[in-house]
DSSP file (Angstrom, degrees, kcal/mol; ACC not computed):
  #  RESIDUE AA STRUCTURE BP1 BP2  ACC     N-H-->O    O-->H-N    N-H-->O    O-->H-N    TCO  KAPPA ALPHA  PHI   PSI    X-CA   Y-CA   Z-CA
    1    1 A P    >         0   0    0      0, 0.0     3,-1.4     0, 0.0     2,-0.1   0.000 360.0 360.0 360.0 165.9  132.5  146.5  102.1
    2    2 A D  T 3   +     0   0    0      1,-0.2     3,-0.1     3,-0.0     0, 0.0  -0.389 360.0  27.5 -64.7 141.4  133.4  142.8  102.4
    3    3 A G  T 3  S+     0   0    0      1,-0.2     2,-0.5    14,-0.1    -1,-0.2   0.468  96.5 108.4  87.1   2.0  131.4  140.6  100.2
    4    4 A V    <   -     0   0    0     -3,-1.4     2,-0.4    13,-0.1    -1,-0.2  -0.950  45.9-171.8-115.4 129.8  130.7  143.2   97.5
    5    5 A S  E     -A   16   0A   0     11,-2.5    11,-2.8    -2,-0.5     2,-0.5  -0.961   7.4-157.7-122.2 141.6  132.4  143.1   94.1
    6    6 A V  E     -A   15   0A   0     -2,-0.4     2,-0.4     9,-0.2     9,-0.2  -0.971   8.0-170.9-119.4 125.1  132.3  145.9   91.5
    7    7 A D  E     -A   14   0A   0      7,-3.0     7,-2.9    -2,-0.5     2,-0.5  -0.958   4.1-164.3-116.9 133.8  132.9  145.1   87.8
    8    8 A V  E     +A   13   0A   0     -2,-0.4     2,-0.4     5,-0.2     5,-0.2  -0.974  14.0 167.9-118.0 121.5  133.3  147.7   85.1
    9    9 A S  E >   -A   12   0A   0      3,-2.5     3,-1.6    -2,-0.5     2,-0.4  -0.899  64.7 -53.4-134.9 106.1  133.1  146.7   81.5
   10   10 A G  T 3  S-     0   0    0     -2,-0.4     0, 0.0     1,-0.2     0, 0.0  -0.533 121.7 -17.0  68.7-121.6  132.8  149.5   78.9
   11   11 A K  T 3  S+     0   0    0     -2,-0.4    15,-3.0    -3,-0.1     2,-0.4   0.192 118.9  94.6-101.2  15.1  129.9  151.8   80.0
   12   12 A T  E <   -AB   9  25A   0     -3,-1.6    -3,-2.5    13,-0.2     2,-0.5  -0.920  53.2-164.7-115.3 131.6  128.3  149.2   82.3
   13   13 A V  E     -AB   8  24A   0     11,-2.7    11,-2.1    -2,-0.4     2,-0.5  -0.964   7.6-168.9-113.0 127.1  128.9  148.9   86.1
   14   14 A T  E     -AB   7  23A   0     -7,-2.9    -7,-3.0    -2,-0.5     2,-0.5  -0.971   1.9-168.0-119.0 127.3  127.8  145.7   87.8
   15   15 A V  E     -AB   6  22A   0      7,-2.9     7,-2.6    -2,-0.5     2,-0.4  -0.967   5.1-170.0-117.4 125.1  127.7  145.4   91.6
   16   16 A K  E     +AB   5  21A   0    -11,-2.8   -11,-2.5    -2,-0.5     2,-0.2  -0.931  17.0 148.3-117.0 138.7  127.3  142.0   93.2
   17   17 A G        -     0   0    0      3,-2.4     3,-0.4    -2,-0.4    53,-0.2  -0.826  60.8 -76.3-150.4-171.2  126.6  141.4   96.9
   18   18 A K  S    S+     0   0    0     -2,-0.2    52,-0.2    51,-0.2     3,-0.1   0.755 126.0  46.8 -69.6 -23.7  124.9  139.0   99.3
   19   19 A L  S    S-     0   0    0     50,-2.2     2,-0.3     1,-0.3    -1,-0.2   0.636 122.8 -74.6 -93.2 -14.8  121.4  140.4   98.5
   20   20 A G        -     0   0    0     -3,-0.4    -3,-2.4    49,-0.4     2,-0.4  -0.990  51.4 -64.6 155.7-162.6  121.7  140.4   94.7
   21   21 A T  E     -B   16   0A   0     -2,-0.3     2,-0.4    -5,-0.2    -5,-0.2  -0.983  32.3-168.6-130.2 136.5  123.2  142.0   91.6
   22   22 A L  E     -B   15   0A   0     -7,-2.6    -7,-2.9    -2,-0.4     2,-0.4  -0.972   3.2-168.7-124.8 142.0  122.6  145.5   90.2
   23   23 A T  E     +B   14   0A   0     -2,-0.4     2,-0.3    -9,-0.2    -9,-0.2  -0.979   7.9 174.3-130.3 142.1  123.7  146.8   86.8
   24   24 A R  E     -B   13   0A   0    -11,-2.1   -11,-2.7    -2,-0.4     2,-0.3  -0.995  27.8-127.6-149.2 140.7  123.7  150.4   85.5
   25   25 A E  E     -B   12   0A   0     -2,-0.3   -13,-0.2   -13,-0.2   -14,-0.0  -0.654  26.7-146.5 -81.7 142.0  124.9  152.2   82.3
   26   26 A I        -     0   0    0    -15,-3.0     6,-0.0    -2,-0.3    -2,-0.0  -0.841  19.0-107.7-110.1 150.9  127.1  155.2   82.9
   27   27 A P    >   -     0   0    0      0, 0.0     3,-1.0     0, 0.0    -1,-0.1  -0.234  26.6-112.9 -72.8 165.1  127.2  158.3   80.8
   28   28 A D  T 3  S+     0   0    0      1,-0.2    23,-0.0     3,-0.0    -2,-0.0   0.690 104.9  76.1 -70.3 -19.5  130.1  159.2   78.4
   29   29 A E  T 3  S+     0   0    0     15,-0.1    15,-2.2    14,-0.1    16,-0.4   0.646  98.2  42.3 -71.5 -14.4  131.2  162.2   80.5
   30   30 A V  E <   -C   43   0B   0     -3,-1.0     2,-0.4    13,-0.2    13,-0.2  -0.881  66.6-143.8-130.7 161.1  132.8  160.1   83.2
   31   31 A T  E     -C   42   0B   0     11,-2.6    11,-2.8    -2,-0.3     2,-0.4  -0.957  13.1-154.6-121.7 145.5  135.1  157.1   83.6
   32   32 A V  E     +C   41   0B   0     -2,-0.4     2,-0.3     9,-0.2     9,-0.2  -0.968  18.0 167.5-122.4 134.8  134.8  154.5   86.3
   33   33 A A  E     -C   40   0B   0      7,-2.3     7,-3.6    -2,-0.4     2,-0.6  -0.980  31.8-129.8-142.7 154.0  137.6  152.3   87.5
   34   34 A V  E     +C   39   0B   0     -2,-0.3     2,-0.4     5,-0.2     5,-0.2  -0.935  32.6 173.1-106.7 117.4  138.2  150.0   90.5
   35   35 A E  E >   -C   38   0B   0      3,-2.9     3,-1.6    -2,-0.6    -2,-0.1  -0.986  64.1 -19.3-130.0 122.3  141.6  150.7   92.2
   36   36 A D  T 3  S-     0   0    0     -2,-0.4    -1,-0.1     1,-0.3     3,-0.1   0.855 127.2 -49.1  53.2  43.2  142.7  149.1   95.5
   37   37 A G  T 3  S+     0   0    0      1,-0.2     2,-0.4   -31,-0.1    -1,-0.3   0.591 120.0 105.6  76.3  10.2  139.2  148.1   96.6
   38   38 A K  E <   -C   35   0B   0     -3,-1.6    -3,-2.9     2,-0.0     2,-0.6  -0.941  69.0-128.5-122.7 146.1  137.8  151.5   95.9
   39   39 A V  E     -C   34   0B   0     -2,-0.4     2,-0.5    -5,-0.2    -5,-0.2  -0.830  25.9-160.7 -92.6 124.7  135.6  152.7   93.0
   40   40 A V  E     -C   33   0B   0     -7,-3.6    -7,-2.3    -2,-0.6     2,-0.5  -0.927   6.5-165.6-112.7 125.2  137.0  155.8   91.4
   41   41 A V  E     -C   32   0B   0     -2,-0.5     2,-0.3    -9,-0.2    -9,-0.2  -0.948  14.5-177.1-110.4 121.0  134.8  158.1   89.2
   42   42 A K  E     -C   31   0B   0    -11,-2.8   -11,-2.6    -2,-0.5     2,-0.2  -0.886  25.5-119.3-121.2 150.0  136.8  160.6   87.1
   43   43 A K  E     -C   30   0B   0     -2,-0.3   -13,-0.2   -13,-0.2     3,-0.2  -0.588  10.7-148.5 -80.4 145.9  135.7  163.4   84.7
   44   44 A K  S    S+     0   0    0    -15,-2.2     2,-0.6     1,-0.3    -1,-0.1   0.877  93.3  38.4 -79.8 -40.3  136.8  163.1   81.1
   45   45 A V  S >  S-     0   0    0    -16,-0.4     3,-0.9     1,-0.1    -1,-0.3  -0.958  76.1-156.4-112.9 117.2  137.0  166.9   80.7
   46   46 A E  T 3  S+     0   0    0     -2,-0.6    -1,-0.1     1,-0.2    -3,-0.0   0.794  88.6  43.7 -66.0 -31.3  138.4  168.6   83.8
   47   47 A T  T 3  S+     0   0    0      4,-0.0     2,-0.4     5,-0.0    -1,-0.2   0.486  85.8 109.9 -95.8  -2.3  136.9  172.0   83.2
   48   48 A S    <>  -     0   0    0     -3,-0.9     4,-1.6     1,-0.2     5,-0.1  -0.591  53.1-158.3 -81.0 127.9  133.4  171.0   82.2
   49   49 A K  H  > S+     0   0    0     -2,-0.4     4,-2.2     2,-0.2     5,-0.2   0.847  96.3  56.9 -69.1 -33.8  130.6  171.8   84.6
   50   50 A R  H  > S+     0   0    0      1,-0.2     4,-2.2     2,-0.2    -1,-0.2   0.917 106.9  47.9 -62.7 -43.3  128.5  169.1   82.9
   51   51 A C  H  > S+     0   0    0      1,-0.2     4,-2.2     2,-0.2    -1,-0.2   0.877 109.8  53.2 -65.0 -37.4  131.2  166.5   83.6
   52   52 A K  H  X S+     0   0    0     -4,-1.6     4,-1.8     2,-0.2    -1,-0.2   0.902 109.3  48.7 -64.4 -40.7  131.5  167.6   87.2
   53   53 A A  H  X S+     0   0    0     -4,-2.2     4,-2.1     1,-0.2    -2,-0.2   0.916 112.5  47.6 -64.8 -43.0  127.7  167.1   87.7
   54   54 A F  H  X S+     0   0    0     -4,-2.2     4,-2.9     1,-0.2     5,-0.3   0.847 106.7  58.5 -67.2 -32.5  127.8  163.7   86.1
   55   55 A Q  H  X S+     0   0    0     -4,-2.2     4,-2.1     2,-0.2    -1,-0.2   0.937 109.7  42.8 -61.7 -46.1  130.8  162.7   88.3
   56   56 A G  H  X S+     0   0    0     -4,-1.8     4,-2.2     2,-0.2    -2,-0.2   0.894 114.9  50.8 -66.2 -40.0  128.8  163.4   91.5
   57   57 A L  H  X S+     0   0    0     -4,-2.1     4,-2.6     2,-0.2    -2,-0.2   0.945 112.4  44.7 -62.3 -49.6  125.7  161.7   90.1
   58   58 A V  H  X S+     0   0    0     -4,-2.9     4,-2.6     1,-0.2     5,-0.2   0.887 111.9  53.1 -65.4 -39.1  127.5  158.5   89.1
   59   59 A R  H  X S+     0   0    0     -4,-2.1     4,-2.2    -5,-0.3    -1,-0.2   0.927 112.1  45.5 -60.4 -44.0  129.4  158.4   92.4
   60   60 A S  H  X S+     0   0    0     -4,-2.2     4,-2.3     2,-0.2    -2,-0.2   0.897 112.2  50.8 -66.8 -41.1  126.1  158.6   94.3
   61   61 A L  H  X S+     0   0    0     -4,-2.6     4,-1.9     2,-0.2    -2,-0.2   0.915 112.1  46.4 -63.2 -43.6  124.4  156.0   92.1
   62   62 A I  H  X S+     0   0    0     -4,-2.6     4,-2.4     2,-0.2    -1,-0.2   0.896 111.1  52.9 -66.9 -39.1  127.3  153.5   92.5
   63   63 A N  H  X S+     0   0    0     -4,-2.2     4,-2.4    -5,-0.2    -2,-0.2   0.916 109.7  48.5 -60.6 -43.1  127.3  154.2   96.3
   64   64 A N  H  X S+     0   0    0     -4,-2.3     4,-2.3     1,-0.2    -1,-0.2   0.851 109.7  52.8 -65.7 -34.0  123.6  153.4   96.4
   65   65 A M  H  X S+     0   0    0     -4,-1.9     4,-2.2     2,-0.2    -2,-0.2   0.917 110.1  47.7 -65.5 -42.7  124.1  150.2   94.4
   66   66 A V  H  X S+     0   0    0     -4,-2.4     4,-1.1     1,-0.2    -2,-0.2   0.921 114.2  45.9 -64.9 -44.5  126.8  149.1   96.9
   67   67 A I  H  X>S+     0   0    0     -4,-2.4     4,-3.3     1,-0.2     5,-1.8   0.895 111.9  53.9 -64.1 -39.3  124.6  149.9   99.9
   68   68 A G  H  <5S+     0   0    0     -4,-2.3    -2,-0.2     3,-0.2    -1,-0.2   0.910 110.1  43.6 -62.7 -45.2  121.6  148.2   98.2
   69   69 A V  H  <5S+     0   0    0     -4,-2.2   -50,-2.2     1,-0.2   -49,-0.4   0.674 123.0  38.7 -78.4 -14.9  123.4  144.8   97.5
   70   70 A S  H  <5S+     0   0    0     -4,-1.1    -2,-0.2    -5,-0.2    -3,-0.2   0.824 140.0   0.7-100.1 -38.5  124.9  144.8  101.0
   71   71 A Q  T  <5S-     0   0    0     -4,-3.3    -3,-0.2    -5,-0.2    -2,-0.1   0.708  89.3-140.3-119.5 -35.0  122.1  146.1  103.3
   72   72 A G      < -     0   0    0     -5,-1.8     2,-0.3    55,-0.2    55,-0.2  -0.162  18.0 -94.9  89.4 169.9  119.1  146.9  101.1
   73   73 A F  E     -D  126   0C   0     53,-3.2    53,-1.9    -5,-0.1     2,-0.3  -0.900  31.2-169.2-125.2 153.5  116.7  149.9  101.3
   74   74 A E  E     -D  125   0C   0     -2,-0.3     2,-0.4    51,-0.2    51,-0.2  -0.996   8.4-168.9-146.1 137.5  113.3  150.3  103.0
   75   75 A K  E     -D  124   0C   0     49,-2.8    49,-3.0    -2,-0.3     2,-0.5  -0.983  14.5-151.3-122.1 138.5  110.5  152.9  103.0
   76   76 A V  E     -D  123   0C   0     -2,-0.4    80,-2.7    47,-0.2     2,-0.4  -0.946   9.8-168.4-115.4 127.2  107.7  152.8  105.5
   77   77 A L  E     -DE 122 155C   0     45,-3.2    45,-2.8    -2,-0.5     2,-0.4  -0.900   6.2-154.2-112.9 142.1  104.2  154.1  104.7
   78   78 A E  E     -DE 121 154C   0     76,-3.5    76,-2.5    -2,-0.4     2,-0.5  -0.947   6.8-145.3-117.1 138.2  101.5  154.7  107.3
   79   79 A I  E     - E   0 153C   0     41,-3.0     2,-0.5    -2,-0.4    74,-0.2  -0.899  16.9-173.0-103.7 124.1   97.8  154.6  106.5
   80   80 A H  E     + E   0 152C   0     72,-2.8    72,-3.1    -2,-0.5     2,-0.2  -0.971  37.3  79.9-119.0 129.4   95.6  157.1  108.4
   81   81 A G  S >  S-     0   0    0     -2,-0.5     3,-1.5    70,-0.2     2,-0.3  -0.490  80.4 -80.0 147.0 144.9   91.8  157.1  108.2
   82   82 A V  T 3  S+     0   0    0      1,-0.3     3,-0.1    -2,-0.2    -2,-0.1  -0.517 116.9   5.3 -69.1 123.8   88.8  155.2  109.6
   83   83 A G  T 3  S+     0   0    0     -2,-0.3     2,-0.4     1,-0.3    -1,-0.3   0.384  94.7 133.1  84.1  -3.5   88.4  152.0  107.6
   84   84 A Y    <   +     0   0    0     -3,-1.5    -1,-0.3    13,-0.1     2,-0.3  -0.667  27.9 145.6 -81.0 131.7   91.6  152.4  105.6
   85   85 A R  E     -G   96   0D   0     11,-1.8    11,-2.9    -2,-0.4     2,-0.3  -0.976  32.8-145.2-158.1 169.5   93.7  149.3  105.5
   86   86 A A  E     +G   95   0D   0     33,-1.6     2,-0.3    -2,-0.3     9,-0.2  -0.972  12.8 177.6-139.3 152.6   96.1  147.2  103.4
   87   87 A E  E     -G   94   0D   0      7,-2.0     7,-3.3    -2,-0.3     2,-0.5  -0.980  26.1-126.8-154.3 149.1   96.8  143.5  102.9
   88   88 A V  E     -G   93   0D   0     -2,-0.3     2,-0.5     5,-0.2     5,-0.2  -0.850  23.3-178.6 -98.4 125.0   99.1  141.4  100.7
   89   89 A K  E >   -G   92   0D   0      3,-2.7     3,-1.3    -2,-0.5     2,-0.3  -0.926  61.8 -56.9-124.3 104.9   97.4  138.7   98.7
   90   90 A G  T 3  S-     0   0    0     -2,-0.5    -2,-0.0     1,-0.2     0, 0.0  -0.488 121.4 -15.4  65.3-121.5   99.9  136.7   96.7
   91   91 A K  T 3  S+     0   0    0     -2,-0.3    16,-2.5    -3,-0.1     2,-0.3  -0.016 123.9  83.8-103.9  27.7  101.8  139.1   94.4
   92   92 A E  E <   -GH  89 106D   0     -3,-1.3    -3,-2.7    14,-0.2     2,-0.6  -0.972  66.1-141.6-132.8 146.6   99.2  141.9   94.9
   93   93 A L  E     -GH  88 105D   0     12,-3.0    12,-2.7    -2,-0.3     2,-0.6  -0.940  19.2-156.8-104.8 120.1   98.7  144.6   97.5
   94   94 A H  E     -GH  87 104D   0     -7,-3.3    -7,-2.0    -2,-0.6     2,-0.4  -0.871  10.9-170.0-101.2 123.8   95.0  145.2   98.2
   95   95 A L  E     -GH  86 103D   0      8,-3.1     8,-2.9    -2,-0.6     2,-0.7  -0.946  16.4-160.7-117.9 131.7   94.2  148.7   99.6
   96   96 A T  E     +G   85   0D   0    -11,-2.9   -11,-1.8    -2,-0.4    -2,-0.0  -0.943  25.8 159.3-107.7 109.5   90.9  149.8  101.1
   97   97 A L        -     0   0    0     -2,-0.7   -13,-0.1     4,-0.4    -1,-0.1   0.033  67.5 -83.1-126.2  25.9   91.0  153.6  101.0
   98   98 A G  S    S+     0   0    0      1,-0.3     2,-0.1   -15,-0.2    -2,-0.1   0.495  90.1 125.0  88.0   2.5   87.5  154.8  101.1
   99   99 A Y  S    S-     0   0    0      2,-0.3    -1,-0.3     1,-0.1     4,-0.1  -0.392  77.5-106.8 -84.7 171.8   86.7  154.4   97.4
  100  100 A S  S    S+     0   0    0     -2,-0.1    -1,-0.1    -3,-0.1    -2,-0.0   0.532 105.2  38.6 -76.2  -4.7   83.8  152.4   96.1
  101  101 A H  S    S-     0   0    0      0, 0.0    -4,-0.4     0, 0.0    -2,-0.3  -0.964  93.0-101.4-140.3 153.8   86.3  149.7   95.0
  102  102 A P        -     0   0    0      0, 0.0     2,-0.6     0, 0.0    -6,-0.2  -0.528  34.0-124.8 -74.5 147.4   89.5  148.2   96.4
  103  103 A V  E     -H   95   0D   0     -8,-2.9    -8,-3.1    -2,-0.2     2,-0.5  -0.838  24.9-160.8 -92.6 123.9   92.8  149.5   94.9
  104  104 A I  E     -H   94   0D   0     -2,-0.6   -10,-0.2   -10,-0.2   -12,-0.0  -0.933   7.5-173.4-112.1 121.4   94.9  146.6   93.7
  105  105 A F  E     -H   93   0D   0    -12,-2.7   -12,-3.0    -2,-0.5     2,-0.3  -0.958  20.4-135.5-116.0 117.8   98.6  147.2   93.2
  106  106 A P  E     -H   92   0D   0      0, 0.0   -14,-0.2     0, 0.0    -2,-0.0  -0.569  23.2-129.1 -72.6 131.0  100.7  144.4   91.5
  107  107 A I        -     0   0    0    -16,-2.5     6,-0.0    -2,-0.3     5,-0.0  -0.674  22.0-120.3 -83.1 126.2  104.0  144.0   93.4
  108  108 A P    >   -     0   0    0      0, 0.0     3,-1.3     0, 0.0    -1,-0.1  -0.241  25.1-112.2 -61.5 156.5  107.1  144.1   91.2
  109  109 A D  T 3  S+     0   0    0      1,-0.3    -2,-0.0     3,-0.0     0, 0.0   0.863 112.8  43.8 -60.9 -41.1  109.3  141.0   91.3
  110  110 A D  T 3  S+     0   0    0      2,-0.0    17,-0.5    16,-0.0     2,-0.4   0.238 100.8  83.6 -95.0  15.5  112.4  142.5   93.0
  111  111 A I  E <   -F  126   0C   0     -3,-1.3     2,-0.4    15,-0.1    15,-0.2  -0.948  62.6-153.0-118.3 138.0  110.4  144.4   95.6
  112  112 A K  E     -F  125   0C   0     13,-3.1    13,-2.8    -2,-0.4     2,-0.4  -0.927   9.6-168.9-109.5 134.4  109.1  143.0   98.9
  113  113 A I  E     -F  124   0C   0     -2,-0.4     2,-0.4    11,-0.2    11,-0.2  -0.988   4.7-177.8-124.5 128.7  106.0  144.5  100.6
  114  114 A A  E     -F  123   0C   0      9,-2.2     9,-3.3    -2,-0.4     2,-0.5  -0.968  14.4-149.7-124.4 141.4  105.0  143.6  104.1
  115  115 A V  E     +F  122   0C   0     -2,-0.4     2,-0.2     7,-0.2     7,-0.2  -0.945  27.9 164.7-112.3 130.0  101.9  144.9  106.0
  116  116 A E  E  >> +F  121   0C   0      5,-2.9     5,-1.9    -2,-0.5     4,-1.2  -0.768  37.1  43.3-135.1 176.5  102.1  145.3  109.8
  117  117 A E  T >45S-     0   0    0     -2,-0.2     3,-1.3     1,-0.2    -1,-0.2   0.937 128.7 -32.9  49.5  75.0  100.5  146.8  112.8
  118  118 A R  T 345S-     0   0    0      1,-0.3    -1,-0.2     2,-0.1    -2,-0.1   0.833 111.8 -66.0  54.9  38.3   96.7  146.2  112.4
  119  119 A N  T 345S+     0   0    0      2,-0.1   -33,-1.6   -34,-0.1    -1,-0.3   0.756 118.3 101.3  60.9  30.1   97.0  146.5  108.5
  120  120 A T  T <<5 +     0   0    0     -3,-1.3   -41,-3.0    -4,-1.2     2,-0.5   0.421  62.9  70.6-121.7  -0.6   98.0  150.2  108.6
  121  121 A V  E   < -DF  78 116C   0     -5,-1.9    -5,-2.9   -43,-0.2     2,-0.5  -0.978  59.4-167.0-121.5 125.1  101.8  150.1  108.1
  122  122 A I  E     -DF  77 115C   0    -45,-2.8   -45,-3.2    -2,-0.5     2,-0.6  -0.946   3.4-161.7-113.0 124.6  103.3  149.2  104.8
  123  123 A K  E     -DF  76 114C   0     -9,-3.3    -9,-2.2    -2,-0.5     2,-0.5  -0.931   4.2-168.2-108.3 118.9  107.0  148.3  104.5
  124  124 A V  E     +DF  75 113C   0    -49,-3.0   -49,-2.8    -2,-0.6     2,-0.3  -0.922  17.4 168.9-105.5 123.0  108.5  148.5  101.0
  125  125 A S  E     +DF  74 112C   0    -13,-2.8   -13,-3.1    -2,-0.5     2,-0.3  -0.952   8.4 127.0-138.0 156.6  112.0  147.0  100.7
  126  126 A G  E     -DF  73 111C   0    -53,-1.9   -53,-3.2    -2,-0.3   -15,-0.1  -0.968  59.2 -96.1 177.3-177.6  114.4  146.0   98.0
  127  127 A I  S    S+     0   0    0    -17,-0.5     2,-0.7    -2,-0.3   -55,-0.2   0.661  99.4  74.9 -96.5 -17.6  118.0  146.4   96.8
  128  128 A D     >  -     0   0    0    -18,-0.3     4,-2.3     1,-0.2     5,-0.2  -0.858  63.7-161.5-100.9 111.3  117.4  149.1   94.2
  129  129 A K  H  > S+     0   0    0     -2,-0.7     4,-2.2     1,-0.2     5,-0.2   0.863  90.1  54.1 -59.8 -38.3  116.9  152.5   95.9
  130  130 A E  H  > S+     0   0    0      2,-0.2     4,-2.2     1,-0.2    -1,-0.2   0.924 110.9  44.3 -63.5 -45.8  115.2  154.0   92.9
  131  131 A K  H  > S+     0   0    0      2,-0.2     4,-2.7     1,-0.2     5,-0.2   0.890 111.6  53.0 -67.9 -39.7  112.6  151.2   92.5
  132  132 A V  H  X S+     0   0    0     -4,-2.3     4,-2.3     1,-0.2    -1,-0.2   0.927 112.1  46.0 -61.0 -44.4  111.8  151.2   96.3
  133  133 A G  H  X S+     0   0    0     -4,-2.2     4,-2.3    -5,-0.2    -2,-0.2   0.891 112.8  49.8 -65.2 -40.3  111.2  154.9   96.1
  134  134 A L  H  X S+     0   0    0     -4,-2.2     4,-2.2     2,-0.2    -2,-0.2   0.911 112.0  47.1 -65.5 -42.9  109.1  154.7   93.0
  135  135 A V  H  X S+     0   0    0     -4,-2.7     4,-2.4     2,-0.2    -2,-0.2   0.920 113.3  48.9 -65.5 -43.2  106.9  151.9   94.4
  136  136 A A  H  X S+     0   0    0     -4,-2.3     4,-2.3    -5,-0.2    -2,-0.2   0.908 112.3  48.6 -62.7 -41.3  106.4  153.8   97.7
  137  137 A A  H  X S+     0   0    0     -4,-2.3     4,-1.7     2,-0.2    -1,-0.2   0.876 110.3  51.6 -66.6 -37.1  105.5  157.0   95.8
  138  138 A K  H  X S+     0   0    0     -4,-2.2     4,-0.6     2,-0.2    -2,-0.2   0.921 111.0  47.1 -65.3 -44.0  103.0  155.0   93.6
  139  139 A I  H >< S+     0   0    0     -4,-2.4     3,-1.1     1,-0.2     4,-0.4   0.910 112.2  50.8 -63.3 -41.9  101.3  153.5   96.7
  140  140 A R  H >< S+     0   0    0     -4,-2.3     3,-1.1     1,-0.2    13,-0.4   0.831 101.2  63.6 -63.8 -32.4  101.2  156.9   98.4
  141  141 A S  H 3< S+     0   0    0     -4,-1.7     3,-0.5     1,-0.2    -1,-0.2   0.673  85.0  74.1 -70.2 -15.8   99.6  158.5   95.3
  142  142 A F  T << S+     0   0    0     -3,-1.1    -1,-0.2    -4,-0.6    -2,-0.2   0.839 122.7   2.6 -66.2 -31.4   96.5  156.3   95.6
  143  143 A R  S <  S-     0   0    0     -3,-1.1    10,-3.3    -4,-0.4    -1,-0.3  -0.599  83.2-157.7-154.4  86.8   95.4  158.5   98.6
  144  144 A K        -     0   0    0     -3,-0.5    10,-0.1     8,-0.2     7,-0.1  -0.228  39.8 -80.4 -64.0 155.0   97.7  161.4   99.3
  145  145 A P        -     0   0    0      0, 0.0     2,-0.6     0, 0.0     7,-0.2  -0.330  42.5-142.8 -60.1 134.9   97.6  163.0  102.7
  146  146 A D  B  >> -I  151   0E   0      5,-2.9     4,-1.9     1,-0.1     5,-0.6  -0.896   7.3-160.7-103.2 118.3   94.7  165.4  103.2
  147  147 A V  T  45S+     0   0    0     -2,-0.6    16,-2.2     1,-0.2    -1,-0.1   0.657  89.8  51.9 -75.0 -14.9   95.6  168.4  105.3
  148  148 A Y  T  45S+     0   0    0     14,-0.2    -1,-0.2     3,-0.1    17,-0.1   0.835 124.1  23.7 -87.7 -35.7   92.0  169.2  106.0
  149  149 A K  T  45S-     0   0    0      2,-0.2    -2,-0.2    -3,-0.0     3,-0.1   0.506  96.4-130.6-108.3  -7.5   90.9  165.8  107.3
  150  150 A N  T  <5 +     0   0    0     -4,-1.9     2,-0.3     1,-0.2    -3,-0.2   0.850  67.3 114.6  60.4  38.0   94.4  164.5  108.4
  151  151 A K  B   < +I  146   0E   0     -5,-0.6    -5,-2.9    -7,-0.1     2,-0.3  -0.907  28.8  74.1-134.9 166.4   94.0  161.2  106.6
  152  152 A G  E    S-E   80   0C   0    -72,-3.1   -72,-2.8    -2,-0.3     2,-0.5  -0.851  82.7 -46.7 130.1-167.9   95.6  159.3  103.7
  153  153 A I  E     +E   79   0C   0    -10,-3.3     2,-0.3   -13,-0.4   -74,-0.2  -0.903  61.0 167.2-105.3 128.1   98.8  157.5  103.1
  154  154 A R  E     -E   78   0C   0    -76,-2.5   -76,-3.5    -2,-0.5     2,-0.1  -0.948  38.5 -98.1-137.6 159.8  102.0  159.2  104.2
  155  155 A Y  E >   -E   77   0C   0     -2,-0.3     3,-2.0   -78,-0.2   -78,-0.2  -0.407  53.3 -92.3 -69.6 150.7  105.7  158.3  104.8
  156  156 A R  T 3  S+     0   0    0    -80,-2.7   -80,-0.1     1,-0.3    -1,-0.1  -0.488 116.2  20.5 -65.0 130.9  106.7  157.5  108.4
  157  157 A G  T 3  S+     0   0    0      1,-0.3     2,-0.4    -2,-0.2    -1,-0.3   0.278  88.6 134.4  92.2 -10.4  107.9  160.7  110.0
  158  158 A E    <   -     0   0    0     -3,-2.0     2,-0.4     1,-0.0    -1,-0.3  -0.600  46.3-146.5 -74.0 126.6  106.1  162.9  107.5
  159  159 A R        -     0   0    0     -2,-0.4     2,-0.5    -3,-0.1    -4,-0.0  -0.786  10.3-161.2-100.4 137.5  104.3  165.7  109.4
  160  160 A L        -     0   0    0     -2,-0.4     2,-0.7   -10,-0.1   -14,-0.0  -0.956   9.8-148.1-113.4 133.4  101.0  167.2  108.4
  161  161 A I        -     0   0    0     -2,-0.5     2,-0.2     0, 0.0   -11,-0.1  -0.899  26.0-129.1-100.0 113.5   99.9  170.5  109.7
  162  162 A K        -     0   0    0     -2,-0.7     2,-0.3   -13,-0.1   -14,-0.2  -0.414  21.0-146.3 -68.6 129.5   96.1  170.4  109.9
  163  163 A K        -     0   0    0    -16,-2.2     2,-0.2    -2,-0.2    -1,-0.1  -0.660  16.8-112.6 -94.0 150.7   94.4  173.3  108.2
  164  164 A A        -     0   0    0     -2,-0.3     3,-0.1     1,-0.1    -1,-0.1  -0.551  35.0-120.8 -77.1 146.3   91.2  174.9  109.4
  165  165 A G        -     0   0    0     -2,-0.2     2,-0.2     1,-0.2    -1,-0.1  -0.031  48.2 -58.1 -75.6-173.8   88.2  174.5  107.0
  166  166 A K        -     0   0    0      1,-0.1     2,-0.2     0, 0.0    -1,-0.2  -0.476  57.7-116.0 -70.3 133.3   86.2  177.2  105.4
  167  167 A A        -     0   0    0     -2,-0.2     2,-0.4    -3,-0.1    -1,-0.1  -0.531  33.4-159.3 -72.7 134.3   84.6  179.6  108.0
  168  168 A V        +     0   0    0     -2,-0.2     2,-0.1     2,-0.0    -1,-0.0  -0.909  43.2  11.7-118.7 142.3   80.8  179.5  107.8
  169  169 A G              0   0    0     -2,-0.4    -2,-0.0     1,-0.2     0, 0.0  -0.365 360.0 360.0  96.6-172.3   78.3  182.1  109.1
  170  170 A K              0   0    0     -2,-0.1    -1,-0.2     0, 0.0    -3,-0.0   0.410 360.0 360.0 -91.8 360.0   78.4  185.7  110.2
């Protein structure tokens, strides 16, 4: 897209855009070149299945880098449960999740976290898709969705099918 530049030097690919800069090392099995405004990823050995797999991986990684520096990525988490809430204080996310103590998560420098809708919706955004996904997964891991009680932290759109509890009596 316009406003995005890709530089290849040796085994390093650097993508610059309006939102920032991303850099990634590429494996030896593929070569990357910029031709006529397009990034071309080629296999070094044409018949190798390993090279073919790396070609698809590197193409996808570079595509995510280009999308990240031009539009950015966002994951939305929803908190379900009575008394469960979140708030951002400085560079930390404070979560009240039913434990005897609050859960404090330090926010990485290149990730933005916003809390909305009565402190129950957490929006994680940034330019690196991998980091956004890792941070969202880490926050979700503090209280995974419980299928018996229908509470916990889940991704927006994630469906839980509530299970019946243990049958009691005769």
